N, C-alpha and C positions, 0 to 999 in steps of 0.2 A: 504494500500500500504506500502511496505517496501522500502521507498525511500533512506534508508541508505545503501542498498545493490546495488552495481554496476551491479552485474550479479549473477545468480544462477548456474554458470558453475561448473564443477568438477575441482577444483583447486589443486588436489593432484597428477595428472598424473597417475591415476589408470586405465584408460580405457583399456589399453593393458593387465592388470592383472586380470580383472574381466569378468565373463560370466553369472552372475546372480545378482539380487538385492533383498533384503528383506526390507520391510517397514511395518509400522503399518497401520491399516485401516483408522484412522483419517488423516494421512498424505497422503495416497493414493488418497483420495477423491479430493484433490487439485492438486496432482502431475500429475495424468494421463491427465486431461484436459490442464494443463499448458504446458506440454511438447508436447502434441498432437497439441496444437495451434501453437507452435513454428515450429514444423515439417511441418504442413500444410500451414502456412503463415509466412515464416521466416523474412519477411520485416516488419511485423506488430509490433507496440509497445506492449511490454509485460505488462500486467495489473499490475503485482506486482512490477516492477521496474520503469515503466513509460518511458522506453527506448526500442529501437529495440533490439532484441537479438544479443548478441556478437557471433563471429565465434565459440567460445568454447561452447556456449549454443546451437547453431544450431547443432554442432557435437554431443553433449550429447542427444539432441532430436532424432537424427537419431539412435544413439546407443540404447537409451532407448526403442525405438519401436521394436528393433530387439532381445534384450536379454530377457530371462525369468525374470519375477518379481513375487515374492512370497509375498503375503499380509497376515500378521498375524492378523486375525480378526475372532471373533466368530460369527459376524452378517452378514458381507458382503458376497455376493454370485455372484455378476455380475460385469463384467468389459468390457470396450470397446476394450481394447487390447487383441488380441487372445492369446498372450503368458503370460497372467496373471493367476496365480493359487492362490487359497485361502488356507491357512494353518491355523490350529486352535490352535496349542499349541507350547510351547517351545520345546517339544519333536520332533515336526515336523521339526523345525529348526535344531535340533541336527542331525536328519536323513539327511537333506540336506547337512550338513557339511561332512558327510561320503561319499557322492557321488564323483566320479572323476570329474576333471575339474579344472578351474581356481578359483580364490578367489570369494567370495560372498561379495557384497558391502551392508552393512547395512546403509540405508539412514535415518532411524528414524521412527517415532517421539520419544519424550522423554520417554514415558511409555514403548514402545517397546525396545528402547535402554537399559533402566534400567533393564528390565526383562532379556534380553539376556546377558548383562554384568554380572548380578547377577548369572545367570545360568552357567557362565564360557564359553559362546559360542562366545565371541568377543575376537579376538586375538590382535587387535590394535584399539586404540581410536585416531581418527584424528579430531582435532578441528581447526577452524579458529576463532581467536580472533579479533573482530572488535573494533577499538578505540572509543567506545561510550557507553553510558548507554541509553538503549532504553525505560526505564520506566518499567511498569508492565509486562505483558506477562507471558509466561510459564517458569517454571524452567527447567534447562537442564535435570535433572533427576526427574521423577515424582513419581515412585513407591518407596516404602520403600526398601532400599538396604542394604546389608551387608557392613561393612567397607571394603574398598579395597584400596590398594596402586597401583600406576602405575609407570612404569619406563620410563623416558623421553628418547626417541630415536633420535628425530630430532626437530629442530626449523628452520623455514625459514621466513625471512621477505618478505612480499608480497607488492603489490601496496597499496597506500592509508593508510599506517600505519598498515595494517593487519598483523597478525602473524599466521603462520601455526605451530601447535604443534602436534607431533606424539608420542604417548605413547604405550608401551607394557602393556597389562593387565596381571594380575597374578591370 
C-alpha cells in the first residue's frame, strides 16, 4: 500500500488537453484493474490508498475507460478495456505523435518514460514532489539515458506540502 499518497488523481489539469495515454506494460498490469475498480464501485476503499476514491479519481476512472490507451510492451497481448492497443516499439510511439488530435499523456513507468525521453518523444516532464523519503523502491529513470537538460516552466505548491514541477524537454 502507498499510504503516503492521498489520491492517484490527475493533479495537472490535463484532462481537457488529452485524448490518449501511453504507458508501459508493467504499469498497465496494475493501472487497468485499479481504475476499473474505481469506475465500477466508486464508494469502495481503494486498495492502494486505503481510502475511498476522491471526486478527481472517480472522474479520471471515467475518462480512462473512454480514451485510447497504448501499452508499450513486447509481451502483453490482452486487455480488459476494449480501447487498449499494444504497441511494440518507440517507433510506434513516434507514429502516434504524428496523428491528429489532442496531447498524449505518458503515464509511465520508469523504463518507458526513460526510453521515450531519450528518444526525444516527450515534450514536457511533469513531476509531483512529495515531502518524504519512501525508502527503497524504483528509481525515477531506469534505462540508461543520455545526459539531458530540462527547462523549468512552472512550479505550483499543492496540498500537503507537495510541489508540482513542469519542465520542457530539449
